[in-house]
C-alpha positions as CSV (number, residue, x, y, z in Angstrom):
1,M,5.7,-23.6,-7.2
2,K,8.7,-23.2,-4.8
3,V,8.2,-21.3,-1.3
4,Y,11.1,-19.7,0.3
5,A,11.2,-18.0,3.8
6,F,13.1,-15.1,4.8
7,V,13.5,-15.0,8.7
8,G,14.6,-12.3,11.2
9,E,13.5,-10.7,14.2
10,S,11.2,-7.6,13.9
11,G,13.0,-4.3,12.9
12,S,16.1,-6.2,11.6
13,G,16.0,-5.0,8.1
14,K,14.0,-7.9,6.3
15,S,12.1,-5.9,4.0
16,Y,14.9,-3.5,3.4
17,R,17.1,-6.6,2.0
18,A,13.9,-8.6,0.6
19,M,14.3,-7.5,-3.0
20,W,18.1,-8.5,-2.9
21,V,17.5,-11.7,-1.7
22,A,14.7,-12.4,-4.1
23,S,17.0,-11.4,-7.0
24,E,19.8,-13.5,-5.9
25,N,17.7,-16.5,-5.7
26,N,15.6,-16.0,-8.8
27,I,12.2,-15.5,-6.8
28,E,9.4,-14.1,-8.7
29,C,7.2,-12.8,-5.8
30,I,7.4,-11.7,-2.2
31,I,5.0,-11.8,0.6
32,D,5.5,-9.2,3.2
33,D,3.4,-7.4,5.6
34,G,0.2,-8.5,4.1
35,L,1.3,-7.5,0.6
36,L,1.9,-9.6,-2.6
37,I,4.8,-8.0,-4.6
38,R,6.3,-8.9,-8.0
39,G,9.3,-7.1,-9.0
40,N,8.5,-3.4,-8.4
41,E,4.7,-4.1,-8.8
42,L,2.1,-4.5,-6.0
43,L,-0.2,-7.2,-7.2
44,A,-2.6,-7.7,-4.0
45,G,-3.1,-7.3,-0.5
46,S,-3.3,-4.8,2.2
47,S,-0.4,-3.4,4.1
48,A,-0.3,-4.4,7.8
49,K,1.5,-0.8,8.4
50,R,-1.9,1.0,7.7
51,E,-3.4,-0.7,10.8
52,P,-4.1,1.7,13.5
53,T,-2.9,-0.8,16.3
54,K,0.0,-3.1,16.6
55,L,-2.4,-5.9,17.1
56,G,-4.4,-5.2,14.2
57,S,-0.8,-5.0,12.1
58,V,0.0,-8.6,13.3
59,R,-3.4,-10.0,12.3
60,R,-3.0,-8.2,8.9
61,A,0.4,-9.7,8.2
62,L,-0.8,-13.2,9.2
63,F,-3.5,-12.9,6.7
64,Y,-6.1,-13.7,9.8
65,E,-9.1,-11.8,7.8
66,E,-10.5,-14.1,5.1
67,D,-11.2,-11.5,2.6
68,H,-7.5,-10.4,2.6
69,A,-6.2,-13.8,2.6
70,R,-8.8,-14.8,-0.2
71,E,-7.7,-12.0,-2.2
72,V,-4.1,-12.9,-2.2
73,R,-4.8,-16.6,-2.8
74,Q,-6.6,-15.3,-6.2
75,A,-3.9,-13.2,-7.4
76,I,-1.3,-16.1,-6.6
77,A,-3.8,-18.2,-8.7
78,L,-3.8,-15.7,-11.4
79,H,-0.4,-15.0,-11.8
80,K,1.0,-18.3,-11.3
81,P,4.5,-17.2,-9.9
82,S,7.2,-20.0,-10.2
83,S,8.5,-18.9,-6.6
84,I,7.7,-17.0,-3.5
85,L,9.4,-15.7,-0.7
86,I,7.6,-15.1,2.7
87,L,9.0,-12.7,5.1
88,G,8.4,-13.1,8.8
89,T,9.9,-12.9,12.2
90,S,10.0,-16.4,13.1
91,D,9.7,-19.8,11.7
92,K,6.2,-20.3,12.9
93,M,5.1,-16.9,11.6
94,V,6.1,-17.9,7.8
95,S,4.5,-21.4,8.2
96,E,1.3,-20.1,9.3
97,I,1.4,-17.4,6.3
98,A,2.3,-20.3,3.9
99,Q,-0.9,-22.3,5.5
100,R,-3.2,-19.4,5.4
101,L,-2.5,-18.7,1.6
102,E,-2.4,-22.5,1.0
103,L,1.1,-22.3,-0.8
104,G,2.2,-25.6,0.7
105,K,5.4,-26.6,2.5
106,I,8.3,-24.2,3.0
107,E,11.3,-25.6,1.2
108,S,14.3,-23.5,1.7
109,T,14.6,-20.9,4.7
110,I,16.9,-17.8,4.7
111,R,17.8,-16.0,7.7
112,I,18.8,-12.3,8.1
113,E,21.9,-13.4,9.7
114,Q,23.0,-15.0,6.8
115,I,23.2,-11.8,4.8
116,A,23.8,-8.8,7.3
117,S,26.2,-8.4,10.1
118,R,25.2,-7.9,13.5
119,D,26.0,-4.1,13.3
120,E,23.8,-3.8,10.6
121,I,21.1,-5.3,12.2
122,E,21.4,-3.6,15.3
123,R,21.5,-0.1,13.4
124,A,18.2,-1.3,11.5
125,K,16.7,-2.0,14.7
126,S,17.6,1.1,16.3
127,I,16.4,3.3,13.4
128,R,12.9,1.2,13.8
129,K,12.8,1.8,17.6
130,T,13.9,5.5,17.6
131,Q,12.1,6.8,14.3
132,G,9.5,4.3,13.7
133,K,10.5,3.9,10.1
134,H,9.8,0.9,8.0
135,V,10.5,0.0,4.4
136,I,8.4,-1.8,2.0
137,P,10.0,-3.0,-1.2
138,V,7.9,-1.2,-3.8
139,P,7.8,2.1,-5.2
140,T,5.6,5.1,-3.8
141,F,3.1,5.3,-6.6
142,E,2.3,1.5,-5.9
143,I,1.9,1.6,-2.1
144,K,0.5,5.2,-1.9
145,K,-3.0,4.2,-1.9
146,D,-2.4,1.9,1.1
147,F,-1.6,4.7,3.1
148,S,-4.0,7.5,4.5
149,G,-1.3,10.2,5.2
150,V,1.6,8.2,6.6
151,L,4.0,8.1,3.6
152,L,7.3,9.5,4.3
153,D,10.0,9.0,1.6
154,T,11.1,7.1,-1.4
155,L,14.0,5.2,-1.1
156,H,16.5,4.1,-4.3
157,I,18.4,1.0,-4.0
158,F,21.5,0.7,-6.1
159,N,24.0,-2.4,-6.5
160,V,27.6,-2.0,-7.2
161,G,28.8,-4.6,-9.9
162,R,31.8,-6.4,-10.1
163,R,33.5,-4.0,-12.3
164,G,32.7,-1.1,-10.2
165,K,29.5,-0.2,-12.2
166,I,26.6,1.2,-10.1
167,D,23.4,-0.1,-11.5
168,F,19.6,0.6,-10.2
169,R,18.1,-2.2,-8.5
170,A,14.9,-1.1,-6.8
171,T,12.8,1.5,-5.6
172,K,11.4,1.1,-2.1
173,S,9.0,3.3,0.1
174,V,9.8,4.5,3.6
175,V,6.6,4.8,5.7
176,R,6.0,5.2,9.5
177,P,3.4,2.8,10.7
178,N,0.1,4.4,12.1
179,F,0.3,2.7,15.5
180,S,4.1,4.3,16.1
181,Y,3.6,7.6,14.2
182,R,5.0,10.5,16.2
183,G,3.4,13.9,15.4
184,D,0.6,14.6,13.0
185,Y,-0.9,16.9,10.4
186,H,-4.3,17.9,9.5
187,I,-6.0,18.7,6.0
188,S,-8.9,20.6,6.8
189,D,-12.5,19.3,5.5
190,N,-12.9,22.5,3.9
191,V,-10.0,22.1,1.6
192,I,-11.0,18.5,0.7
193,I,-14.6,20.0,-0.1
194,T,-13.2,22.8,-2.1
195,M,-11.1,20.3,-4.0
196,C,-14.1,18.1,-4.8
197,Q,-16.0,21.0,-6.2
198,I,-13.2,22.4,-8.3
199,E,-12.8,19.0,-9.9
200,A,-16.3,18.5,-10.4
201,K,-16.8,21.6,-12.2
202,R,-14.2,20.8,-14.6
203,V,-16.4,18.0,-15.9
204,E,-18.4,19.2,-19.0
205,G,-22.1,19.6,-18.3
206,V,-21.9,20.2,-14.6
207,G,-24.0,23.1,-13.8
208,K,-23.7,25.9,-11.0
209,N,-25.5,24.5,-8.2
210,M,-23.2,22.2,-6.0
211,R,-23.3,20.7,-2.6
212,C,-20.5,18.6,-1.0
213,Q,-20.1,16.9,2.4
214,I,-17.5,14.6,3.6
215,E,-16.9,12.2,6.6
216,S,-13.6,11.1,7.6
217,G,-13.1,7.7,8.8
218,P,-9.9,5.5,9.8
219,D,-9.2,4.3,6.2
220,G,-9.8,7.7,4.7
221,V,-12.6,9.8,3.7
222,Y,-16.4,9.3,2.5
223,I,-17.5,12.1,-0.2
224,S,-21.1,12.9,-0.7
225,L,-21.4,15.6,-3.9
226,D,-24.9,16.9,-4.9
227,I,-24.7,18.3,-8.5
228,S,-26.6,19.9,-11.1
229,V,-26.4,19.3,-14.6
230,K,-27.0,21.6,-17.6
231,Y,-29.9,20.8,-19.7
232,G,-29.2,19.1,-22.9
233,Y,-26.5,17.0,-21.5
234,D,-26.9,13.0,-20.4
235,V,-27.4,13.0,-16.7
236,R,-25.9,9.4,-16.5
237,D,-22.7,10.3,-18.3
238,V,-22.2,13.7,-16.5
239,A,-22.4,11.9,-13.0
240,R,-20.2,9.1,-14.1
241,K,-17.4,11.5,-15.0
242,V,-17.5,13.1,-11.8
243,Y,-17.7,10.1,-10.0
244,L,-14.8,8.9,-11.4
245,A,-12.9,12.5,-11.5
246,V,-13.2,13.6,-7.9
247,P,-11.7,10.7,-6.0
248,K,-8.7,10.2,-8.6
249,A,-8.1,14.1,-7.9
250,I,-8.1,13.8,-3.8
251,Y,-5.9,10.3,-4.1
252,E,-3.5,12.1,-6.3
253,Y,-3.3,15.6,-4.5
254,T,-3.6,14.3,-0.9
255,A,-2.5,10.5,-0.7
256,I,-5.6,10.3,1.3
257,N,-7.8,7.3,0.6
258,V,-11.2,8.0,-0.6
259,C,-13.2,4.9,0.7
260,R,-16.5,5.8,-1.1
261,T,-17.9,8.5,-3.4
262,D,-21.6,9.2,-3.9
263,V,-22.9,11.5,-6.5
264,N,-26.4,12.6,-6.8
265,V,-28.0,15.0,-9.4
266,R,-30.1,17.2,-7.5
267,W,-30.9,20.1,-10.1
268,I,-31.0,20.8,-13.8
269,D,-29.4,24.1,-14.8
270,V,-31.6,25.6,-17.8
């Protein structure tokens, strides 16, 4: 496996150009901000941009947490890419990532100045500084589960070929990191509880009695759902269907992570 590095100062536009660099050099996978990416697919990892502090973001990007590093190492071993591009702000950073992920020696380093003008770099840095926006080179539906309400927008990247034909190249997600987020919005606990109850009642065999509690954490919500099951239905089967349906609905409708779902059958409706 050949290991490449893509180096540039923070906010200079590395993530924005990563897909293009990988395509031009026939690189199969990208390591960016704690994520392992192949094409438009997120293979493994947890984004540094979900961390509530800048220090936490740096630690995540450097794979300091062993569970995080192990997950990505296992995905690399499973998918066996022929080449990987590591993004970082310095030679030391990319070398440390390569070491943590046991990728071996970096064979080639590409610098942001080789593919972007000074004006483009300064413009990217200004956007990061004033708007707190960051690009991740995977589509919205892939990255959404890694963010608890900080998803901003989807960016479609196109390429103009030699004959002037415009070809679709990639879809990227534009996010604002937790630690730089300006402004806030709030989804009432009662709204989430109501959504849980509505989704649970759609499952065949669920009775009328129901009680739901939620607890918010830094990474998302924890759901505890007490339900009744109609007499004659398989209790375990009904509970399993509720367990699968409720967090899926919350995730799809709100983009809020569901960290855990507990479903307890408390009553039998006769």
